[in-house]
C-alpha positions in Angstrom: -45.0 14.3 -8.7 -42.0 16.3 -6.9 -43.0 17.4 -3.1 -43.1 20.4 -1.5 -40.7 21.3 0.5 -40.2 24.0 3.6 -37.1 25.4 4.9 -37.2 27.2 8.5 -34.0 28.4 9.6 -33.4 28.7 12.6 -30.4 30.2 15.1 -28.3 29.5 18.2 -30.1 30.9 20.2 -33.7 29.1 19.2 -35.6 27.2 22.0 -37.7 24.0 22.3 -41.0 25.5 21.3 -39.7 28.5 18.4 -38.0 25.1 16.5 -40.6 22.1 17.0 -43.9 24.2 16.6 -43.5 25.7 12.6 -42.0 22.2 12.4 -44.5 20.3 12.4 -47.0 22.9 11.7 -46.1 23.0 7.9 -45.6 19.2 8.1 -48.7 17.8 10.1 -50.9 20.4 9.4 -49.9 22.1 5.6 -48.5 19.1 4.7 -45.3 19.8 3.1 -42.1 18.4 4.0 -39.7 20.9 7.1 -36.6 20.8 6.6 -35.1 22.3 9.9 -31.5 24.1 9.3 -29.1 25.3 12.1 -25.6 25.9 13.3 -25.3 22.9 15.2 -27.7 20.4 15.7 -28.6 20.0 19.3 -31.3 17.6 21.5 -33.9 18.9 23.0 -34.5 17.7 26.6 -38.0 18.0 28.5 -39.8 16.8 31.8 -42.2 15.2 28.9 -40.0 13.6 26.4 -36.9 12.4 29.0 -35.2 10.5 25.5 -34.8 14.5 24.0 -36.3 15.1 20.7 -34.3 15.4 18.0 -34.7 18.3 14.9 
């Protein structure tokens, strides 16, 4: 069976919450493979995760 994939498209001005909320909601709650498409790679840093989150 081919896994179902969802493309999450984000823009230049996307913030961490704008990206990570739909990514994890689609992946964890709905069971799809979430693929993120953006103009560039970015590392999100915050106080909860000093190493950063790499989308």
